[in-house]
Every structure is written in structure tokens, then in C-alpha cells.
Backbone as ProteinMPNN parsed JSONL, in Angstrom:
{"seq_chain_A": "MIPGIYDLLDYVVNTMGQLNLQIIWSYQNAPRVGKPYIMIDYTDDDLPNFPVVGPVNADGIQNNASWRRATVSLSFYCGPNSDRIASQVALMLGSDSSANKQYLLDVSIGNNLMFQRIPALLNNSQYEDRNIYQFDFYYTDSYNDNVGLINTVVLSGTYEGDILQPGQIGCQETISPPYVEHYNPGEQDG", "coords_chain_A": {"N_chain_A": [[-8.48, 6.346, -0.848], [-5.302, 5.874, -2.118], [-2.449, 4.859, -0.287], [0.304, 7.025, 0.354], [0.631, 8.3, -2.201], [-0.15, 11.032, -2.415], [1.57, 12.239, -0.529], [4.074, 11.619, -1.658], [3.923, 12.953, -4.178], [3.543, 15.63, -3.357], [5.952, 16.048, -2.042], [7.819, 15.706, -4.175], [6.944, 17.639, -6.099], [6.644, 20.099, -4.674], [8.625, 20.277, -2.678], [11.138, 19.158, -3.605], [11.107, 20.164, -6.318], [10.214, 22.732, -5.939], [7.939, 24.011, -7.019], [5.567, 25.028, -6.122], [2.801, 24.236, -6.462], [-0.684, 23.556, -6.285], [-2.093, 20.463, -5.311], [-4.664, 18.423, -6.121], [-7.472, 16.175, -5.575], [-9.289, 14.29, -7.995], [-12.018, 13.721, -7.69], [-13.365, 15.553, -6.027], [-15.927, 17.279, -4.408], [-16.04, 20.227, -4.727], [-15.572, 23.763, -5.27], [-13.848, 24.741, -8.266], [-10.357, 25.095, -8.18], [-7.974, 27.82, -8.386], [-5.684, 28.262, -11.14], [-2.149, 27.722, -11.287], [-2.437, 24.112, -11.106], [-2.319, 20.626, -10.098], [-4.061, 17.711, -10.838], [-5.039, 14.709, -9.325], [-5.855, 11.435, -10.269], [-6.861, 8.025, -9.991], [-6.849, 4.468, -10.559], [-7.384, 1.34, -9.067], [-5.664, -1.348, -10.131], [-4.59, -3.916, -9.836], [-4.792, -6.613, -7.749], [-3.097, -8.923, -5.999], [-3.345, -12.536, -5.802], [-2.783, -13.528, -3.311], [-2.003, -12.974, 0.133], [0.779, -11.903, 2.18], [1.39, -13.63, 4.96], [2.063, -12.953, 8.236], [3.91, -13.892, 11.263], [2.269, -14.925, 14.348], [2.035, -12.693, 16.986], [2.965, -12.161, 20.503], [0.634, -11.171, 21.577], [-1.384, -12.296, 20.13], [-1.841, -11.28, 17.617], [-1.81, -11.146, 14.11], [-0.17, -10.109, 11.244], [-1.326, -9.435, 8.035], [-0.338, -8.85, 4.812], [-0.001, -7.28, 1.576], [1.056, -6.495, -1.76], [-0.008, -3.851, -3.929], [-1.235, -2.559, -7.052], [-1.703, 0.443, -8.747], [-3.019, 2.553, -11.303], [-1.982, 5.692, -11.888], [-3.102, 8.879, -12.773], [-2.016, 11.994, -13.649], [-3.171, 15.17, -14.111], [-2.154, 18.093, -15.53], [-2.807, 21.359, -15.052], [-1.626, 23.959, -15.955], [-1.496, 26.179, -17.586], [0.154, 27.496, -20.517], [2.543, 26.264, -19.895], [2.118, 23.679, -19.177], [3.003, 21.217, -20.365], [5.806, 21.379, -20.017], [6.074, 21.504, -17.222], [4.863, 19.082, -16.483], [6.648, 17.298, -17.698], [8.951, 17.861, -16.223], [8.14, 17.035, -13.65], [7.746, 14.289, -14.154], [10.41, 13.538, -14.656], [11.555, 14.15, -12.171], [10.228, 12.329, -10.503], [11.586, 10.022, -11.106], [14.037, 10.331, -9.938], [16.923, 10.014, -7.674], [16.431, 11.214, -5.184], [13.643, 11.139, -5.084], [13.326, 8.354, -5.143], [14.388, 7.675, -2.65], [12.473, 8.847, -0.968], [10.257, 7.346, -1.764], [11.016, 4.875, -0.77], [10.905, 5.392, 2.009], [8.16, 5.826, 2.278], [7.15, 3.373, 1.599], [6.374, 2.76, -1.04], [6.285, 2.669, -4.687], [7.254, 3.88, -7.874], [6.217, 2.702, -10.965], [5.974, 1.502, -14.27], [6.123, 3.951, -16.9], [3.286, 5.084, -18.442], [1.769, 6.853, -20.089], [2.302, 9.973, -21.635], [1.151, 12.926, -22.519], [-0.073, 15.747, -24.35], [-3.21, 16.946, -23.915], [-5.644, 18.957, -24.619], [-8.225, 20.421, -22.575], [-11.73, 20.658, -22.779], [-13.412, 23.629, -22.284], [-15.801, 25.033, -22.796], [-18.28, 25.257, -25.421], [-16.609, 26.262, -27.409], [-14.047, 26.79, -26.479], [-10.856, 25.83, -25.279], [-8.64, 24.611, -22.711], [-5.193, 24.509, -21.823], [-3.718, 21.409, -21.11], [-1.849, 18.783, -19.68], [-1.268, 15.312, -19.541], [-0.023, 12.823, -17.442], [0.606, 9.484, -16.974], [1.209, 6.693, -14.857], [2.323, 3.544, -13.463], [1.756, 2.685, -10.113], [2.991, 1.371, -7.188], [2.18, -0.064, -4.075], [1.903, -1.053, -0.601], [-0.49, -2.81, 1.34], [-2.024, -3.503, 4.452], [-3.33, -5.583, 7.084], [-4.106, -6.055, 10.432], [-4.809, -8.938, 12.031], [-6.704, -10.248, 14.636], [-6.042, -13.114, 15.779], [-5.858, -14.59, 18.053], [-4.62, -16.773, 20.694], [-3.275, -20.084, 21.18], [-2.984, -21.909, 23.965], [-2.414, -24.519, 24.921], [-2.315, -27.773, 23.509], [-3.914, -30.835, 23.656], [-3.486, -34.13, 22.867], [-4.999, -37.235, 22.411], [-4.928, -40.786, 22.034], [-4.501, -43.981, 20.36], [-1.961, -46.367, 19.602], [-1.7, -48.721, 17.069], [-0.859, -51.985, 16.038], [1.933, -52.176, 16.476], [5.248, -53.15, 15.833], [7.103, -54.127, 17.711], [5.571, -54.45, 20.035], [2.798, -56.084, 20.122], [-0.715, -55.331, 19.728], [-2.811, -52.831, 21.299], [-1.645, -49.628, 22.272], [-1.979, -47.073, 24.562], [-1.864, -43.479, 24.481], [-0.968, -40.132, 25.462], [-0.419, -36.865, 24.634], [0.877, -33.715, 25.463], [1.129, -30.584, 24.184], [2.813, -27.622, 24.285], [3.127, -24.225, 23.337], [6.124, -22.548, 22.129], [6.362, -19.911, 22.972], [6.575, -17.234, 25.397], [4.576, -17.353, 28.316], [1.74, -15.291, 28.643], [0.523, -13.129, 30.899], [-1.91, -11.148, 32.612], [-1.566, -8.718, 35.268], [-1.83, -10.341, 38.447], [-3.077, -12.64, 37.502], [-1.541, -14.902, 37.174], [-0.889, -18.341, 37.659], [-0.216, -19.937, 40.776]], "CA_chain_A": [[-7.276, 6.995, -1.303], [-4.159, 4.971, -2.004], [-1.475, 5.437, 0.627], [1.611, 7.496, -0.089], [0.738, 9.019, -3.47], [-0.185, 12.481, -2.196], [2.81, 12.623, 0.163], [5.177, 11.56, -2.622], [3.792, 14.029, -5.165], [3.783, 16.913, -2.702], [7.395, 16.127, -1.811], [8.519, 15.883, -5.455], [6.543, 18.88, -6.769], [6.769, 21.333, -3.897], [9.854, 20.325, -1.887], [12.272, 19.01, -4.525], [11.006, 21.037, -7.479], [9.838, 24.076, -5.501], [7.024, 24.538, -8.026], [4.447, 25.659, -5.412], [1.549, 23.911, -7.144], [-1.698, 22.831, -5.528], [-2.364, 19.101, -5.775], [-6.026, 18.119, -5.682], [-8.045, 14.91, -6.019], [-10.206, 14.525, -9.108], [-13.428, 13.554, -7.354], [-13.747, 16.424, -4.92], [-17.11, 18.101, -4.631], [-15.66, 21.557, -4.26], [-15.353, 24.673, -6.404], [-12.574, 24.59, -8.963], [-9.29, 25.949, -7.639], [-7.282, 28.64, -9.373], [-4.486, 27.682, -11.761], [-1.852, 26.371, -11.768], [-2.622, 23.011, -10.17], [-2.221, 19.256, -10.6], [-5.183, 16.9, -10.378], [-4.713, 13.285, -9.224], [-6.896, 10.427, -10.401], [-6.231, 6.703, -10.009], [-7.659, 3.264, -10.534], [-6.681, 0.166, -8.554], [-5.67, -2.294, -11.24], [-4.084, -5.253, -9.607], [-4.735, -7.158, -6.4], [-2.597, -10.29, -6.166], [-4.201, -13.589, -5.274], [-2.301, -14.047, -2.039], [-1.331, -12.046, 1.044], [1.913, -12.408, 2.943], [0.879, -13.802, 6.314], [3.153, -12.886, 9.199], [3.773, -14.74, 12.457], [1.389, -14.446, 15.414], [2.868, -12.146, 18.062], [2.607, -12.588, 21.857], [-0.726, -10.71, 21.878], [-2.326, -12.989, 19.261], [-2.081, -10.467, 16.421], [-1.092, -11.602, 12.918], [-0.229, -9.119, 10.172], [-1.491, -9.911, 6.664], [0.017, -7.737, 3.942], [0.146, -7.615, 0.168], [1.309, -5.348, -2.623], [-1.108, -3.409, -4.787], [-0.824, -1.709, -8.171], [-2.709, 1.393, -9.208], [-2.62, 3.435, -12.404], [-2.173, 7.082, -11.459], [-3.14, 9.879, -13.844], [-1.837, 13.371, -13.201], [-3.545, 16.184, -15.112], [-1.476, 19.359, -15.221], [-3.505, 22.568, -15.515], [-0.605, 24.973, -15.661], [-1.432, 27.1, -18.714], [1.016, 27.071, -21.635], [3.704, 25.52, -19.389], [1.68, 22.374, -18.663], [3.863, 20.125, -20.835], [7.135, 21.525, -19.405], [5.983, 21.145, -15.802], [4.602, 17.643, -16.43], [7.904, 16.629, -18.032], [9.853, 18.032, -15.081], [7.656, 16.164, -12.569], [8.053, 12.914, -14.553], [11.845, 13.331, -14.427], [11.828, 14.179, -10.728], [9.735, 11.085, -9.9], [12.587, 8.996, -11.361], [15.327, 10.72, -9.359], [17.363, 9.348, -6.447], [15.723, 11.815, -4.037], [12.302, 10.572, -5.103], [13.436, 6.933, -4.776], [14.568, 7.627, -1.194], [11.165, 9.144, -0.371], [9.422, 6.178, -2.041], [11.426, 3.85, 0.197], [10.366, 5.774, 3.318], [6.705, 5.713, 2.241], [6.832, 2.002, 1.21], [5.685, 2.83, -2.334], [7.217, 2.647, -5.806], [6.788, 4.27, -9.205], [6.472, 1.622, -11.911], [6.089, 1.856, -15.686], [5.514, 5.152, -17.467], [2.27, 4.582, -19.358], [1.36, 7.838, -21.085], [2.671, 11.371, -21.422], [0.556, 13.519, -23.712], [-0.817, 17.002, -24.239], [-4.611, 16.742, -24.296], [-6.401, 20.125, -24.148], [-9.517, 20.135, -21.954], [-12.809, 21.502, -23.279], [-14.005, 24.518, -21.28], [-17.189, 25.241, -23.228], [-18.463, 24.801, -26.802], [-15.622, 26.771, -28.367], [-12.765, 27.111, -25.867], [-10.09, 24.775, -24.637], [-7.531, 25.055, -21.869], [-4.043, 23.632, -21.955], [-3.624, 20.358, -20.096], [-0.962, 17.674, -19.997], [-1.567, 14.147, -18.703], [1.068, 11.875, -17.22], [0.122, 8.278, -16.3], [2.245, 5.725, -14.49], [1.961, 2.522, -12.482], [2.15, 3.041, -8.746], [2.924, 0.185, -6.345], [2.161, 0.213, -2.641], [1.491, -2.207, 0.186], [-1.624, -2.634, 2.223], [-1.935, -4.548, 5.468], [-4.421, -5.725, 8.048], [-3.741, -6.807, 11.629], [-5.896, -9.846, 12.38], [-6.62, -10.762, 15.999], [-6.316, -14.55, 15.664], [-5.829, -15.197, 19.38], [-3.52, -17.677, 21.026], [-3.566, -21.431, 21.658], [-2.041, -22.124, 25.064], [-2.014, -25.914, 25.017], [-3.064, -28.75, 22.717], [-3.809, -32.165, 24.25], [-3.842, -35.176, 21.91], [-5.155, -38.567, 23.004], [-5.164, -41.774, 20.999], [-3.868, -45.284, 20.556], [-1.124, -46.895, 18.543], [-2.089, -50.091, 16.764], [-0.016, -52.756, 15.147], [3.343, -51.912, 16.691], [6.026, -54.353, 15.537], [7.75, -54.649, 18.908], [4.577, -54.764, 21.059], [1.507, -56.255, 19.467], [-1.875, -54.839, 20.47], [-2.991, -51.382, 21.341], [-0.93, -48.894, 23.314], [-2.58, -45.748, 24.725], [-0.907, -42.379, 24.607], [-1.498, -38.783, 25.615], [0.643, -35.879, 24.409], [0.538, -32.313, 25.739], [2.037, -29.732, 23.424], [2.716, -26.209, 24.652], [3.886, -23.405, 22.381], [7.436, -22.105, 22.609], [6.422, -18.504, 23.378], [6.461, -16.95, 26.824], [3.2, -17.189, 28.769], [1.349, -13.881, 28.723], [-0.467, -12.962, 31.962], [-2.18, -9.823, 33.161], [-1.204, -8.721, 36.698], [-2.738, -11.046, 39.345], [-3.692, -13.807, 36.868], [-0.61, -16.018, 37.066], [-1.13, -19.464, 38.591], [0.836, -20.051, 41.784]], "C_chain_A": [[-6.108, 6.029, -1.104], [-3.077, 5.633, -1.145], [-0.207, 5.896, -0.082], [1.646, 8.358, -1.331], [0.742, 10.531, -3.261], [1.115, 12.954, -1.541], [4.0, 12.63, -0.794], [5.098, 12.712, -3.613], [4.051, 15.403, -4.554], [5.276, 17.11, -2.445], [8.141, 16.446, -3.114], [8.22, 17.255, -6.063], [6.93, 20.108, -5.963], [8.005, 21.414, -3.012], [11.072, 20.22, -2.803], [12.234, 20.073, -5.619], [10.676, 22.476, -7.157], [8.927, 24.761, -6.512], [5.81, 25.245, -7.416], [3.13, 25.478, -6.148], [0.597, 23.223, -6.181], [-1.86, 21.446, -6.149], [-3.722, 18.732, -5.221], [-6.454, 16.757, -6.206], [-9.117, 15.192, -7.055], [-11.67, 14.48, -8.706], [-13.807, 14.335, -6.102], [-15.011, 17.182, -5.3], [-16.845, 19.479, -4.038], [-15.513, 22.462, -5.482], [-13.964, 24.457, -7.003], [-11.561, 25.574, -8.4], [-8.67, 26.773, -8.76], [-6.044, 27.943, -9.911], [-3.254, 28.402, -11.235], [-2.109, 25.326, -10.678], [-2.46, 21.684, -10.9], [-3.391, 18.484, -10.004], [-4.793, 15.421, -10.434], [-5.972, 12.458, -9.437], [-6.189, 9.075, -10.411], [-7.285, 5.619, -10.105], [-6.804, 2.151, -9.951], [-6.801, -0.925, -9.603], [-5.389, -3.723, -10.84], [-4.067, -5.571, -8.125], [-4.257, -8.591, -6.548], [-3.507, -11.291, -5.457], [-3.777, -14.103, -3.907], [-1.751, -12.911, -1.18], [-0.076, -12.703, 1.615], [1.456, -12.441, 4.39], [2.053, -13.86, 7.272], [2.928, -13.82, 10.381], [2.788, -14.114, 13.455], [2.279, -13.936, 16.543], [2.328, -12.59, 19.423], [1.211, -12.143, 22.267], [-1.777, -11.363, 20.989], [-2.671, -12.224, 17.994], [-1.199, -10.987, 15.286], [-1.271, -10.566, 11.817], [-0.322, -9.818, 8.822], [-1.24, -8.724, 5.747], [0.143, -8.22, 2.508], [0.435, -6.34, -0.615], [0.067, -5.059, -3.454], [-0.518, -2.594, -5.934], [-1.994, -0.821, -8.551], [-2.143, 2.119, -10.422], [-2.987, 4.851, -11.975], [-2.137, 7.978, -12.688], [-3.017, 11.256, -13.214], [-2.213, 14.289, -14.353], [-2.96, 17.513, -14.667], [-2.241, 20.503, -15.868], [-2.623, 23.75, -15.15], [-0.43, 25.937, -16.828], [-0.516, 26.576, -19.802], [2.259, 26.296, -21.194], [3.342, 24.119, -18.917], [2.599, 21.237, -19.093], [5.251, 20.181, -20.204], [7.108, 21.071, -17.95], [5.725, 19.648, -15.647], [5.873, 16.852, -16.722], [8.887, 16.703, -16.867], [9.433, 17.117, -13.927], [7.951, 14.692, -12.892], [9.533, 12.596, -14.332], [12.162, 13.273, -12.935], [11.337, 12.91, -10.037], [10.715, 9.931, -10.101], [13.934, 9.279, -10.727], [15.667, 9.922, -8.102], [16.648, 9.91, -5.22], [14.306, 11.277, -3.941], [12.334, 9.104, -4.684], [13.629, 6.777, -3.27], [13.244, 7.885, -0.479], [10.214, 7.971, -0.598], [9.744, 5.056, -1.051], [10.829, 4.145, 1.57], [8.851, 5.599, 3.395], [6.224, 4.29, 1.926], [5.96, 1.976, -0.045], [6.739, 2.783, -3.432], [6.529, 3.115, -7.079], [7.176, 3.146, -10.158], [6.63, 2.153, -13.324], [5.476, 3.216, -15.986], [4.547, 4.689, -18.547], [1.905, 5.57, -20.451], [1.843, 9.217, -20.654], [2.194, 12.104, -22.666], [-0.137, 14.835, -23.377], [-2.219, 16.758, -24.775], [-5.39, 17.944, -23.772], [-7.773, 19.716, -23.615], [-10.546, 21.14, -22.457], [-13.407, 22.311, -22.125], [-15.486, 24.757, -21.55], [-17.272, 24.831, -24.697], [-17.368, 25.244, -27.764], [-14.249, 27.032, -27.77], [-12.154, 25.885, -25.181], [-9.08, 25.4, -23.694], [-6.416, 24.032, -21.983], [-4.008, 22.65, -20.785], [-2.647, 19.308, -20.601], [-1.282, 16.539, -19.035], [-0.344, 13.234, -18.658], [0.491, 10.711, -16.418], [1.288, 7.35, -16.007], [1.648, 4.694, -13.541], [2.53, 2.925, -11.134], [1.937, 1.809, -7.878], [2.982, 0.593, -4.881], [1.764, -1.067, -1.911], [0.309, -1.827, 1.053], [-1.556, -3.761, 3.241], [-3.134, -4.487, 6.403], [-3.903, -6.544, 9.215], [-4.942, -7.616, 12.089], [-5.684, -10.37, 13.797], [-7.025, -12.239, 15.973], [-6.313, -15.258, 17.007], [-4.638, -16.129, 19.559], [-4.058, -19.042, 21.426], [-2.525, -21.714, 22.73], [-1.527, -23.558, 25.115], [-2.903, -26.756, 24.105], [-2.837, -30.115, 23.364], [-4.33, -33.165, 23.219], [-3.939, -36.506, 22.651], [-5.422, -39.548, 21.877], [-4.507, -43.096, 21.332], [-3.014, -45.617, 19.344], [-1.56, -48.331, 18.31], [-1.05, -50.733, 15.854], [1.462, -52.447, 15.279], [4.132, -53.212, 16.502], [6.607, -54.959, 16.807], [6.747, -55.087, 19.966], [3.216, -54.887, 20.39], [0.37, -55.761, 20.37], [-1.938, -53.327, 20.452], [-2.239, -50.781, 22.515], [-1.556, -47.506, 23.383], [-1.506, -44.676, 24.854], [-1.661, -41.08, 24.862], [-0.318, -37.826, 25.523], [0.115, -34.492, 24.746], [1.592, -31.451, 25.058], [1.788, -28.297, 23.836], [3.576, -25.406, 23.686], [5.184, -22.888, 22.987], [7.469, -20.644, 23.064], [6.172, -18.356, 24.873], [4.987, -16.778, 27.181], [2.923, -15.705, 28.993], [0.228, -13.749, 29.756], [-0.694, -11.486, 32.232], [-1.838, -9.859, 34.642], [-2.268, -9.429, 37.541], [-3.345, -12.297, 38.76], [-2.804, -15.048, 36.882], [-0.919, -17.072, 38.113], [0.056, -19.608, 39.543], [1.314, -21.377, 41.916]], "O_chain_A": [[-5.958, 5.44, -0.033], [-2.827, 6.832, -1.271], [0.286, 5.237, -0.998], [2.611, 9.1, -1.516], [1.551, 11.237, -3.864], [1.691, 13.96, -1.956], [4.834, 13.534, -0.749], [6.101, 13.379, -3.865], [4.708, 16.243, -5.169], [5.8, 18.211, -2.612], [8.987, 17.34, -3.151], [9.136, 17.956, -6.493], [7.486, 21.059, -6.512], [8.405, 22.513, -2.625], [11.941, 21.092, -2.782], [13.209, 20.796, -5.825], [10.838, 23.355, -8.004], [9.108, 25.936, -6.829], [5.105, 25.978, -8.11], [2.426, 26.449, -6.426], [1.014, 22.406, -5.359], [-1.773, 21.286, -7.367], [-3.924, 18.723, -4.007], [-5.876, 16.242, -7.163], [-9.783, 16.226, -6.996], [-12.492, 15.149, -9.333], [-14.496, 13.817, -5.223], [-15.125, 17.672, -6.423], [-17.369, 19.833, -2.981], [-15.348, 21.976, -6.601], [-13.033, 24.041, -6.314], [-11.873, 26.743, -8.173], [-8.827, 26.455, -9.939], [-5.429, 27.131, -9.221], [-3.326, 29.55, -10.796], [-2.012, 25.618, -9.486], [-2.462, 21.618, -12.13], [-3.676, 18.593, -8.811], [-4.287, 14.938, -11.446], [-7.022, 12.743, -8.861], [-5.025, 8.996, -10.806], [-8.453, 5.826, -9.777], [-5.629, 2.025, -10.296], [-7.901, -1.374, -9.925], [-5.91, -4.651, -11.459], [-3.411, -4.887, -7.339], [-4.945, -9.404, -7.166], [-4.331, -10.92, -4.621], [-4.382, -15.048, -3.4], [-1.11, -11.993, -1.693], [0.092, -13.92, 1.532], [1.167, -11.4, 4.979], [2.932, -14.712, 7.14], [1.881, -14.459, 10.488], [2.516, -12.915, 13.399], [3.17, -14.647, 17.007], [1.338, -13.319, 19.487], [0.652, -12.69, 23.218], [-2.954, -11.016, 21.084], [-3.693, -12.497, 17.365], [-0.007, -11.235, 15.469], [-2.396, -10.187, 11.493], [0.493, -10.683, 8.501], [-1.883, -7.686, 5.902], [0.362, -9.404, 2.25], [0.095, -5.241, -0.177], [-0.79, -5.922, -3.647], [0.56, -2.012, -5.807], [-3.131, -1.28, -8.661], [-0.929, 2.277, -10.55], [-4.154, 5.16, -11.732], [-1.255, 7.852, -13.538], [-3.813, 11.634, -12.354], [-1.644, 14.199, -15.44], [-3.237, 17.995, -13.568], [-2.311, 20.598, -17.093], [-2.858, 24.443, -14.16], [0.665, 26.458, -17.039], [-0.407, 25.366, -20.0], [2.958, 25.729, -22.034], [4.174, 23.439, -18.317], [2.941, 20.381, -18.278], [5.82, 19.137, -19.885], [7.996, 20.349, -17.497], [6.308, 19.011, -14.77], [6.143, 15.847, -16.065], [9.572, 15.727, -16.561], [10.284, 16.491, -13.295], [8.359, 13.934, -12.012], [9.871, 11.505, -13.872], [12.95, 12.435, -12.496], [11.963, 12.455, -9.08], [10.683, 8.961, -9.344], [14.888, 8.535, -10.957], [14.812, 9.242, -7.535], [16.296, 9.157, -4.311], [13.818, 10.992, -2.847], [11.458, 8.657, -3.943], [13.09, 5.845, -2.674], [12.928, 7.215, 0.504], [9.437, 7.635, 0.296], [8.845, 4.375, -0.559], [10.305, 3.244, 2.223], [8.317, 5.264, 4.452], [5.024, 4.023, 1.978], [4.952, 1.272, -0.108], [7.937, 2.848, -3.155], [5.369, 2.788, -7.329], [8.32, 2.691, -10.161], [7.336, 3.136, -13.551], [4.452, 3.593, -15.415], [4.943, 3.977, -19.469], [1.747, 5.185, -21.61], [1.799, 9.575, -19.477], [2.76, 11.932, -23.746], [-0.699, 15.016, -22.297], [-2.396, 16.407, -25.942], [-5.766, 17.962, -22.6], [-8.403, 18.791, -24.129], [-10.263, 22.334, -22.549], [-13.849, 21.751, -21.121], [-16.315, 24.689, -20.643], [-16.393, 24.111, -25.171], [-17.217, 24.654, -28.833], [-13.352, 27.463, -28.494], [-12.843, 25.047, -24.6], [-8.705, 26.563, -23.846], [-6.659, 22.847, -22.21], [-4.238, 23.018, -19.633], [-2.618, 18.985, -21.788], [-1.537, 16.773, -17.854], [0.272, 12.923, -19.677], [-0.046, 10.905, -15.328], [2.226, 7.233, -16.796], [0.62, 4.928, -12.905], [3.644, 3.44, -11.038], [0.835, 1.261, -7.832], [3.74, 1.485, -4.5], [1.343, -2.043, -2.533], [0.14, -0.671, 1.442], [-1.084, -4.855, 2.929], [-3.841, -3.483, 6.492], [-3.324, -7.612, 9.015], [-5.965, -7.058, 12.488], [-4.61, -10.877, 14.121], [-8.2, -12.573, 16.125], [-6.725, -16.415, 17.092], [-3.776, -16.249, 18.688], [-5.167, -19.148, 21.95], [-1.327, -21.755, 22.447], [-0.335, -23.784, 25.328], [-4.094, -26.48, 23.953], [-1.694, -30.507, 23.597], [-5.466, -33.061, 22.757], [-3.052, -36.853, 23.431], [-6.06, -39.202, 20.883], [-4.02, -43.303, 22.443], [-3.304, -45.206, 18.22], [-1.768, -49.078, 19.266], [-0.448, -50.072, 15.008], [2.18, -52.457, 14.279], [3.705, -54.265, 16.976], [6.604, -56.18, 16.964], [7.034, -56.009, 20.729], [2.561, -53.88, 20.127], [0.476, -55.773, 21.596], [-1.23, -52.65, 19.706], [-2.202, -51.348, 23.607], [-1.655, -46.828, 22.361], [-0.384, -44.946, 25.284], [-2.836, -40.948, 24.521], [0.664, -37.966, 26.252], [-0.994, -34.141, 24.345], [2.788, -31.575, 25.324], [0.661, -27.81, 23.743], [4.637, -25.866, 23.266], [5.321, -22.803, 24.207], [8.518, -20.176, 23.506], [5.625, -19.249, 25.52], [4.235, -16.138, 26.445], [3.782, -14.966, 29.475], [-0.891, -14.204, 29.517], [0.22, -10.672, 32.097], [-1.821, -10.941, 35.23], [-3.461, -9.167, 37.385], [-4.084, -12.983, 39.466], [-3.291, -16.148, 36.621], [-1.173, -16.767, 39.278], [1.205, -19.419, 39.142], [2.204, -21.634, 42.727]]}, "name": "protein", "num_of_chains": 1, "seq": "MIPGIYDLLDYVVNTMGQLNLQIIWSYQNAPRVGKPYIMIDYTDDDLPNFPVVGPVNADGIQNNASWRRATVSLSFYCGPNSDRIASQVALMLGSDSSANKQYLLDVSIGNNLMFQRIPALLNNSQYEDRNIYQFDFYYTDSYNDNVGLINTVVLSGTYEGDILQPGQIGCQETISPPYVEHYNPGEQDG"}
């Protein structure tokens, strides 16, 4: 399940719009709910070729994050009002209140892709009213990677061919990171 989509839709439909509609996922193995309701379906369309890699914190954890794009399809099963309710939800998703909620959820509504009345076949001779609204939905995903810490790096080697001092000169460099040493109680060297 993509993060934020259900929370955003529930907020827009039932808090802002006060429509009191059930919102269900399309691939539920459950009996069909009573009307009116909205059914969510989505496909993940776009995974960029690069993550944003964050700094390593004092515990050796590095956050890798990236944006994602999904195409969300909302099917409105709201009887003869399906097109009106779908249109209202599409307008509400573009409102300032919705944009504020999108900011809080770290998601975004993108392009409007399709808005169409497409009746659904019930049996061989009956249809039910349905409206479909599709849009691009952007969100972020992240993973905290435990990369560990490097306390000290020791480099040893020789310099050759120095202009001021011919011959080989030995060297040893100790490089310590600029972060504060991290000790558990009783482990610190005296």
C-alpha cells in the first residue's frame, strides 16, 4: 500500500467534504460493501534511478530516500450521483486544505489523467453507475541503513621523488572523524 493515499482521501472525502463514504481497496478478499463507496486502485509507475543519501548519524545510521510516482484510480459507486461526487472530490483534492494535508503527509497530487463515467457490468443485462477519476500521486519512501562507523583510518606509505629532499621519505597519517566519540557506559578508555 502506498503511504498517505488512504489518509489523504479519508480527510478530503469525509472530513473536508463530509460525504461519509466508505473508502475500500480494490484487491480485498471480502464481501462487497453496501453503496455508496469509493474503491482505490493504484499502480507504481515510476521509480527514479537514484536515492537521496543522507549523512551518517552518530549511531551509524544513514537514511536513503527517494520520491515515487503512482497512478491512482478512484472508482465511485455512488448511484446516479457518482459523477457529481467524483467531480467534487477531484475539486477538493486541488484545494488549499488538501494541499496542507498533502504537505503534512509528505505526498502530492500530480496530473489529472482521466475523469469519466464508465458504468460497471453487474450481470449479463444490468449495469451500475460508476465514475472513475485517475491522477498521478507522488510520495517519498525511505530506508534507514545501518552502515556503522569508522573510528580511525591509519595510512602508511612513502613519498618518492621530492624536489627538496631526494630519495624516499616515510610517513604515517592518522585520521579521526570530526564527530563526538560514542561510548556505552563503562567502555570509555581512561
